[in-house]
C-alpha positions as CSV (number, residue, x, y, z in Angstrom):
1,M,-0.1,-0.1,-0.1
2,G,1.6,3.3,-0.8
3,N,2.6,6.0,1.3
4,A,-0.6,8.4,1.1
5,A,-3.5,5.4,0.6
6,Y,-1.5,3.7,4.1
7,I,-2.5,7.3,5.8
8,K,-5.8,7.8,4.7
9,E,-7.1,4.0,5.8
10,K,-5.2,4.7,9.0
11,N,-7.2,7.9,9.4
12,K,-10.4,6.7,8.3
13,R,-10.2,3.8,10.8
14,H,-9.3,6.1,13.8
15,I,-12.2,8.3,13.0
16,L,-14.4,5.0,12.9
17,Q,-13.0,4.1,16.5
18,C,-13.7,7.7,17.7
19,I,-17.1,7.3,16.6
20,K,-17.6,3.9,18.0
21,E,-16.1,5.0,21.5
22,H,-17.5,8.5,21.9
23,G,-20.7,8.5,19.2
24,P,-23.2,10.3,19.3
25,I,-20.6,12.5,17.8
26,A,-19.9,15.8,15.5
27,R,-17.6,16.0,13.0
28,S,-16.1,18.8,14.1
29,R,-15.4,17.2,17.5
30,I,-14.3,14.5,15.4
31,S,-11.6,16.5,13.9
32,E,-10.8,18.2,17.4
33,T,-10.4,14.8,19.1
34,L,-8.2,13.5,16.4
35,H,-6.2,16.1,15.3
36,L,-7.5,16.1,11.6
37,S,-8.5,18.7,9.2
38,K,-12.6,19.2,8.7
39,P,-12.3,18.6,5.2
40,T,-10.2,15.4,5.8
41,V,-12.6,14.2,8.5
42,S,-15.7,15.4,6.3
43,A,-14.1,13.6,3.0
44,L,-13.8,9.8,5.3
45,V,-16.9,10.0,7.0
46,E,-19.0,10.5,3.9
47,E,-17.0,7.3,2.6
48,L,-18.2,5.4,6.4
49,L,-21.6,6.5,5.8
50,H,-21.6,5.0,2.1
51,E,-20.1,2.0,2.9
52,G,-22.7,1.8,6.1
53,W,-20.5,1.6,9.1
54,V,-22.0,4.8,10.6
55,R,-25.1,6.5,10.1
56,E,-26.4,10.3,10.7
57,E,-28.5,11.3,13.8
58,G,-30.3,15.0,13.4
59,N,-31.2,16.9,10.6
60,G,-28.9,19.9,10.9
61,D,-32.2,22.0,11.2
62,A,-32.4,25.5,12.4
63,G,-33.0,25.3,15.9
64,Q,-35.4,27.7,18.1
65,L,-32.4,30.4,19.0
66,G,-31.3,29.7,15.4
67,G,-28.1,28.3,14.2
68,R,-28.1,25.1,12.3
69,K,-28.0,21.9,15.1
70,P,-24.9,19.9,14.0
71,I,-25.6,16.3,12.7
72,Y,-24.3,13.5,14.9
73,L,-22.6,10.6,13.9
74,T,-22.9,7.2,15.4
75,F,-21.5,3.6,14.9
76,N,-23.4,1.3,12.8
77,S,-23.0,-1.9,14.9
78,R,-25.7,-3.7,12.5
79,A,-23.5,-3.3,9.4
80,A,-22.6,-6.8,9.4
81,Y,-22.7,-9.9,11.7
82,I,-20.3,-12.4,12.4
83,F,-20.1,-15.2,13.9
84,G,-17.7,-16.8,16.4
85,V,-17.1,-20.8,17.6
86,D,-16.0,-21.8,20.4
87,I,-15.1,-25.7,20.1
88,G,-14.4,-27.1,23.6
89,G,-12.9,-30.6,24.9
90,T,-16.7,-31.0,26.1
91,K,-19.3,-28.8,24.3
92,T,-18.9,-26.5,21.2
93,L,-20.3,-23.2,21.1
94,T,-21.7,-21.4,17.8
95,A,-22.9,-17.6,18.3
96,V,-24.1,-14.7,15.9
97,S,-23.2,-11.3,17.0
98,D,-23.4,-7.8,16.0
99,L,-20.5,-5.8,15.7
100,A,-20.6,-4.4,19.3
101,G,-20.5,-7.8,20.9
102,N,-24.2,-8.1,21.4
103,I,-24.5,-11.9,21.2
104,L,-28.0,-12.4,18.2
105,G,-28.6,-16.1,18.9
106,T,-26.4,-19.2,19.6
107,R,-26.3,-22.6,19.3
108,E,-24.4,-25.5,21.1
109,F,-23.4,-29.4,21.3
110,P,-21.6,-32.0,22.9
111,T,-18.3,-31.6,21.2
112,Q,-17.4,-35.2,21.7
113,D,-20.6,-36.6,20.4
114,N,-20.0,-34.9,17.1
115,L,-16.2,-35.7,16.2
116,Q,-16.3,-38.7,14.3
117,Y,-19.7,-37.9,12.3
118,G,-18.1,-34.2,11.2
119,L,-17.7,-31.0,13.9
120,L,-17.6,-28.7,11.3
121,K,-20.9,-30.0,9.5
122,K,-22.3,-29.5,12.4
123,V,-20.9,-25.9,13.4
124,Q,-22.2,-25.3,9.7
125,K,-25.9,-26.8,10.1
126,H,-26.0,-24.4,13.3
127,V,-24.5,-21.4,11.6
128,Q,-27.7,-22.0,8.6
129,E,-30.2,-22.1,11.6
130,L,-29.2,-19.1,13.1
131,L,-28.5,-17.0,9.6
132,L,-32.8,-17.9,9.1
133,E,-33.2,-17.1,12.7
134,Q,-32.0,-13.8,12.7
135,Q,-32.9,-13.0,9.3
136,I,-29.3,-12.3,7.8
137,S,-28.1,-13.0,4.6
138,E,-24.8,-14.6,3.8
139,D,-23.4,-11.5,2.0
140,R,-23.7,-9.5,5.2
141,V,-21.8,-12.0,7.6
142,L,-18.1,-10.0,8.0
143,G,-16.7,-13.5,8.6
144,I,-16.3,-16.1,11.1
145,G,-13.9,-16.7,14.1
146,I,-13.2,-20.1,15.8
147,G,-10.9,-21.1,18.9
148,A,-9.5,-24.4,19.0
149,P,-8.7,-26.3,22.1
150,G,-4.9,-26.4,21.2
151,T,-1.7,-25.2,19.7
152,T,-2.5,-23.7,16.6
153,D,-0.7,-22.6,13.7
154,I,-2.1,-19.4,12.4
155,V,-0.2,-19.0,9.7
156,Q,-0.4,-22.4,8.3
157,G,-4.3,-22.6,9.5
158,T,-3.4,-26.3,11.0
159,V,-4.3,-27.2,14.9
160,I,-0.8,-28.8,15.6
161,D,-1.9,-30.7,18.7
162,A,-5.2,-30.6,20.3
163,P,-5.7,-34.0,22.7
164,S,-9.0,-33.2,23.9
165,L,-9.9,-33.8,20.5
166,N,-7.3,-36.2,19.1
167,W,-6.2,-33.5,16.4
168,H,-2.7,-33.6,15.1
169,D,-1.9,-31.2,12.1
170,Y,-5.4,-31.3,11.2
171,P,-6.0,-28.5,8.6
172,L,-8.8,-26.4,10.4
173,Q,-9.1,-23.5,8.2
174,N,-8.9,-25.3,5.1
175,E,-12.0,-27.6,6.5
176,A,-13.4,-24.9,7.5
177,S,-13.3,-22.6,4.6
178,A,-14.5,-25.4,2.3
179,L,-17.9,-24.9,4.5
180,F,-18.3,-21.5,5.1
181,P,-19.0,-18.8,2.3
182,F,-16.9,-16.1,4.0
183,P,-13.8,-15.5,5.6
184,V,-12.3,-17.9,8.4
185,F,-10.1,-16.9,11.1
186,I,-8.5,-19.4,13.7
187,D,-6.5,-19.3,16.9
188,N,-6.2,-21.1,20.0
189,D,-9.4,-21.1,22.2
190,V,-7.6,-19.3,25.1
191,N,-5.8,-17.1,23.1
192,V,-9.5,-15.9,21.5
193,A,-10.6,-16.0,24.9
194,V,-7.9,-13.2,26.3
195,L,-9.5,-10.9,23.1
196,G,-12.8,-11.2,24.2
197,E,-11.9,-10.3,28.0
198,Q,-9.8,-7.1,26.8
199,W,-12.3,-6.5,24.2
200,L,-15.7,-6.5,26.1
201,G,-14.8,-8.0,29.6
202,S,-12.7,-7.6,32.7
203,A,-9.6,-6.4,30.9
204,K,-11.0,-3.8,28.7
205,N,-8.8,-0.8,27.9
206,M,-5.9,-2.9,29.6
207,S,-2.7,-3.8,26.7
208,N,-1.1,-6.4,29.2
209,V,-3.2,-9.2,30.2
210,V,-2.9,-13.0,30.9
211,L,-6.2,-15.0,30.6
212,I,-6.2,-18.4,32.4
213,S,-8.8,-20.5,31.4
214,I,-9.5,-23.8,33.8
215,G,-11.1,-26.7,32.2
216,T,-10.6,-30.3,30.6
217,G,-7.1,-29.1,31.3
218,I,-5.4,-25.5,32.2
219,G,-4.2,-22.6,29.5
220,C,-3.0,-19.0,29.3
221,G,-3.9,-16.3,27.0
222,I,-1.4,-13.6,26.6
223,M,-1.5,-10.0,25.8
224,I,1.7,-7.7,25.8
225,N,1.3,-4.0,24.5
226,G,-2.3,-4.8,23.4
227,Q,-1.5,-7.7,21.0
228,L,-1.4,-11.5,21.5
229,Y,1.8,-13.0,22.4
230,R,2.0,-16.8,20.7
231,G,5.6,-17.7,21.1
232,A,8.1,-19.1,18.1
233,S,5.9,-22.0,17.4
234,F,2.4,-20.8,18.7
235,A,2.9,-22.6,21.8
236,A,3.3,-19.7,24.3
237,G,0.9,-20.1,27.5
238,E,0.9,-23.9,27.5
239,I,0.9,-23.4,31.1
240,G,-0.6,-26.7,31.8
241,Y,2.6,-28.5,31.3
242,L,4.5,-26.2,34.2
243,V,5.9,-28.1,37.2
244,T,4.3,-26.3,40.6
245,D,5.9,-29.4,42.6
246,K,9.3,-30.6,42.1
247,N,8.9,-33.6,44.3
248,E,5.7,-34.6,43.3
249,A,6.9,-34.4,39.8
250,K,9.9,-36.6,40.6
251,K,7.5,-39.4,41.3
252,H,4.7,-38.4,38.2
253,T,5.2,-41.2,36.0
254,K,2.0,-40.7,34.2
255,R,-0.5,-37.9,33.3
256,A,-4.0,-38.2,33.9
257,F,-4.2,-38.1,30.3
258,E,-2.3,-38.7,27.3
259,G,-1.2,-35.4,25.5
260,Y,-2.0,-33.3,29.1
261,G,1.3,-31.5,31.5
262,F,2.2,-31.7,35.0
263,L,-0.5,-29.2,36.3
264,D,-3.2,-30.5,34.0
265,S,-2.9,-34.1,36.4
266,F,-4.2,-31.6,39.3
267,T,-6.4,-29.0,37.7
268,G,-8.3,-30.4,34.7
269,G,-11.5,-31.4,35.4
270,P,-10.6,-34.9,34.6
271,A,-8.1,-35.0,36.8
272,I,-9.9,-33.5,40.0
273,V,-12.4,-36.3,39.1
274,A,-10.3,-38.7,39.1
275,K,-8.4,-37.6,42.2
276,M,-11.8,-37.3,43.8
277,Q,-12.8,-40.6,43.1
278,E,-9.6,-42.4,44.2
279,A,-9.7,-40.7,47.7
280,L,-13.6,-41.7,47.8
281,G,-12.4,-45.5,47.4
282,D,-15.7,-47.6,47.3
283,K,-17.6,-44.9,48.1
284,A,-17.1,-43.5,44.6
285,I,-19.7,-41.5,43.1
286,Q,-21.3,-42.4,39.4
287,E,-21.1,-39.3,36.7
288,L,-19.5,-36.8,39.1
289,T,-18.0,-33.8,37.8
290,A,-15.4,-31.1,39.1
291,K,-18.2,-28.7,39.8
292,D,-19.6,-31.1,41.8
293,V,-16.4,-31.6,43.6
294,F,-15.8,-27.9,44.3
295,D,-19.8,-28.2,45.5
296,L,-18.9,-30.7,47.7
297,A,-15.8,-28.6,49.2
298,K,-17.7,-25.5,50.0
299,S,-20.6,-27.2,51.8
300,G,-18.1,-28.9,53.8
301,D,-17.0,-32.3,52.9
302,Q,-13.8,-33.1,54.1
303,T,-12.6,-35.3,51.1
304,A,-13.7,-32.5,48.9
305,L,-12.0,-30.0,50.7
306,A,-8.7,-31.9,50.6
307,V,-8.8,-32.3,46.9
308,T,-9.8,-29.0,46.0
309,E,-6.9,-27.6,48.2
310,E,-4.9,-29.1,46.4
311,V,-6.1,-27.6,43.2
312,V,-6.1,-24.2,44.2
313,D,-2.4,-24.4,45.7
314,H,-1.7,-25.6,42.4
315,I,-3.8,-22.6,40.5
316,G,-2.0,-20.4,42.8
317,F,1.8,-21.3,42.3
318,A,1.6,-21.4,38.7
319,I,-0.4,-18.0,38.7
320,A,2.2,-16.7,40.8
321,N,4.8,-17.8,38.3
322,V,3.1,-16.3,35.4
323,I,2.8,-13.1,37.2
324,S,6.7,-12.9,37.7
325,I,7.6,-13.3,34.1
326,I,4.7,-11.3,32.3
327,N,4.2,-8.6,34.9
328,P,0.6,-7.9,33.6
329,E,-1.8,-5.4,34.7
330,A,-4.3,-8.6,35.6
331,V,-4.7,-12.1,36.0
332,I,-8.3,-13.2,34.5
333,L,-9.7,-16.4,35.5
334,G,-12.1,-18.3,33.0
335,G,-13.1,-21.7,32.2
336,G,-15.4,-24.1,33.9
337,I,-14.1,-24.4,37.0
338,S,-13.5,-20.4,37.4
339,K,-17.2,-20.8,38.1
340,S,-16.4,-21.4,41.7
341,S,-13.5,-18.9,42.2
342,P,-15.5,-16.8,44.8
343,W,-14.8,-19.3,47.2
344,Y,-11.3,-20.4,46.4
345,L,-10.3,-16.6,45.3
346,P,-8.8,-15.4,48.7
347,R,-6.4,-18.5,48.6
348,I,-5.1,-17.7,45.4
349,E,-4.8,-14.3,46.1
350,Q,-2.5,-15.3,49.6
351,I,-0.2,-17.6,47.4
352,V,0.1,-14.8,44.8
353,S,1.4,-11.9,47.6
354,E,3.5,-14.4,49.2
355,F,5.5,-15.7,45.9
356,A,5.3,-13.6,43.2
357,A,7.6,-10.5,42.4
358,V,5.1,-8.2,41.9
359,K,1.3,-6.9,43.1
360,T,-1.3,-7.7,40.3
361,V,-5.1,-7.8,40.4
362,I,-6.7,-11.1,39.8
363,K,-10.5,-11.2,38.7
364,T,-12.6,-13.7,37.0
365,T,-13.7,-12.8,33.3
366,T,-17.5,-10.9,33.5
367,C,-18.2,-12.5,29.8
368,G,-19.4,-15.5,31.1
369,P,-19.8,-18.5,29.2
370,N,-19.6,-16.5,25.9
371,L,-16.3,-15.4,26.4
372,G,-15.1,-17.8,23.7
373,V,-17.4,-16.7,21.3
374,I,-17.0,-13.1,22.2
375,G,-13.4,-13.6,21.8
376,A,-13.6,-15.3,18.1
377,V,-15.9,-12.6,17.5
378,S,-13.0,-10.0,18.4
379,L,-10.1,-12.1,16.4
380,V,-12.3,-11.6,13.3
381,L,-12.5,-8.0,13.9
382,R,-8.8,-7.6,14.5
383,E,-8.2,-9.8,11.6
384,H,-10.5,-8.9,8.9
385,E,-9.1,-6.4,6.1
386,S,-12.3,-4.2,6.2
387,A,-12.2,-0.5,8.3
388,L,-12.9,-1.9,11.1
389,K,-9.5,-3.6,11.7
390,T,-7.6,-2.7,14.9
391,F,-4.1,-1.6,14.3
């Protein structure tokens, strides 16, 4: 792109961002805020109006005291739509969103039940259902973002390794692109989640953030200076492999399940259930979940308390280590086990205060169960070559 064209596109995006953040706003105010000339603002606003990204409010008629009322500009969040897909080891959630991150409709299905018969085909079916339900035509869809639970090469479009899905070098982007008529963007699910949290959640307006997701396994999304940090081979944030107990690690001869690391074997949902069942012995409970174990602990069950206290300690030491390396503004807790965080957060804060190099705020996600799909929508907004793309 030539220098003049690049500057024009950059100014156009800054104007759109200004309208999104401060609208309704007059052209003159945009000019003052961005230090751009009024003719430049007017010309680029006309392009944004023509393309449908913004709308005008007011008609510019004279007021009772004379003079013309200003015409205000607002962001048109329904100019286009985006699909977000959160593929988890347990369930897959598909959602359609407007450009402001408002979720308009969702569909969900068990991941494992559909792996053998075509997970993406099921997602395609749900996308078509949501298009019909929301009366959205395909040409108004900006793209679809997909978060995958494993190390993901965004350049090649492949999931290098996703143990919970038994995916190895799986060409996710090519497979999805063959099914959908709009652009497809993929990334690791926790990377996607930290984008969502920084866009609309607890980390809004922060540039240095760590999100730790605790579900089937434990993963970490890292944002440094407002950009995702993926690592040299897209494996940054694989904290499931952290060793949080040297002595335990020396005698640790097997993982909770194939493809997972030391920390996963203590903090992942299946590992928590396995440890509880082992502790119960002959009194093992059928169809027990990690949530059940935490609920039992909160009710005072001594066996569950012993199991969960060990889990929380490992999480706390892992967070302390991450804080000392990354020095984030905040650590956000997400994933299924984070739902119990109000109960165990004080213990984590205590460990962090004792062992981390610096003080750091620890929060829980405010995006709830939609965090993954909101992040996938944010991924599209960041990567799509449109006026909406952020720098």
